[in-house]
BAKOLMI-297828 format. One record per residue (C-alpha): residue in three letters; x, y, z. Coordinates in steps of 0.5 Angstrom, whole numbers, padded with zeros to 4 digits, always signed. Layout:
<pts>
AlaXYZ...
</pts>
This chain:
<pts>
Unk+0000+0000+0000Unk+0003+0007-0002Unk+0004+0011+0004Unk+0000+0017+0005Unk+0002+0024+0006Unk+0001+0027+0013Unk-0006+0031+0013Unk-0003+0038+0014Unk+0002+0037+0009Unk+0006+0043+0007Unk+0005+0045+0000Unk+0011+0045-0005Unk+0015+0052-0005Unk+0014+0052-0012Unk+0006+0051-0012Unk+0004+0059-0011Unk-0004+0057-0011Unk-0003+0051-0006Unk+0001+0056-0001Unk-0004+0061-0002Unk-0010+0056-0001Unk-0006+0054+0006Unk-0005+0061+0008Unk-0012+0063+0007Unk-0015+0057+0010Unk-0013+0060+0017Unk-0017+0067+0016Unk-0022+0068+0021Unk-0027+0071+0016Unk-0032+0066+0014Unk-0033+0070+0008Unk-0026+0068+0006Unk-0027+0061+0008Unk-0033+0060+0004Unk-0030+0063-0002Unk-0024+0058-0001Unk-0028+0052+0000Unk-0031+0054-0007Unk-0024+0053-0010Unk-0023+0047-0015Unk-0016+0046-0012Unk-0018+0046-0005Unk-0014+0040-0002Unk-0019+0035+0002Unk-0015+0036+0008Unk-0016+0043+0008Unk-0024+0042+0007Unk-0024+0037+0013Unk-0020+0042+0018Unk-0026+0047+0016Unk-0032+0042+0018Unk-0031+0044+0025Unk-0031+0052+0024Unk-0035+0056+0029Unk-0039+0059+0023Unk-0045+0055+0021Unk-0044+0058+0014Unk-0037+0055+0013Unk-0039+0048+0016Unk-0044+0048+0011Unk-0039+0050+0005Unk-0034+0045+0008Unk-0040+0039+0009Unk-0042+0040+0002Unk-0035+0039-0001Unk-0032+0033+0004Unk-0031+0026+0002Unk-0031+0024+0009Unk-0037+0020+0011Unk-0036+0020+0018Unk-0036+0028+0018Unk-0042+0027+0014Unk-0045+0023+0020Unk-0043+0028+0025Unk-0046+0034+0020Unk-0053+0030+0021Unk-0053+0032+0028Unk-0052+0040+0026Unk-0056+0045+0025Unk-0061+0044+0019Unk-0057+0048+0014Unk-0051+0044+0015Unk-0056+0037+0015Unk-0058+0040+0009Unk-0051+0040+0006Unk-0050+0033+0008Unk-0056+0031+0005Unk-0054+0034-0002Unk-0046+0032-0001Unk-0046+0027-0007Unk-0041+0022-0003Unk-0047+0021+0003Unk-0048+0014+0004Unk-0055+0011+0003Unk-0056+0010+0010Unk-0055+0017+0012Unk-0059+0020+0006Unk-0065+0015+0009Unk-0064+0018+0016Unk-0064+0025+0013Unk-0070+0024+0008Unk-0074+0023+0015Unk-0071+0030+0018Unk-0076+0034+0021Unk-0074+0040+0017Unk-0077+0040+0010Unk-0070+0043+0006Unk-0066+0037+0009Unk-0071+0032+0007Unk-0071+0036+0000Unk-0064+0035-0001Unk-0064+0028+0001Unk-0069+0027-0004Unk-0065+0030-0010Unk-0059+0027-0008Unk-0062+0020-0008Unk-0064+0021-0015Unk-0057+0022-0018
</pts>
């Protein structure tokens, strides 16, 4: 099995976009972090670091992007907008979608229904 780099690997010094993404991921402004989470080259380790951010907006954006199914299950215990993001994540497992399809919040149920159709 190939050895994986550490979760918080430092980007190559010659990789300016990677260094900028890492530098910006420490910003305290939720708007900056949400914008960063839309970047197509955002490393998965940085996405996952933002899953527990104090800002609901940041947690929601990170939940949409993560591939970590354990994190999606944790997000299912969060506020409705974060639960809806977990339900909308294309990597959400079927059993999680089934649980979120029965959520008391209509937006969460709708997101689960849309994801399960794909």
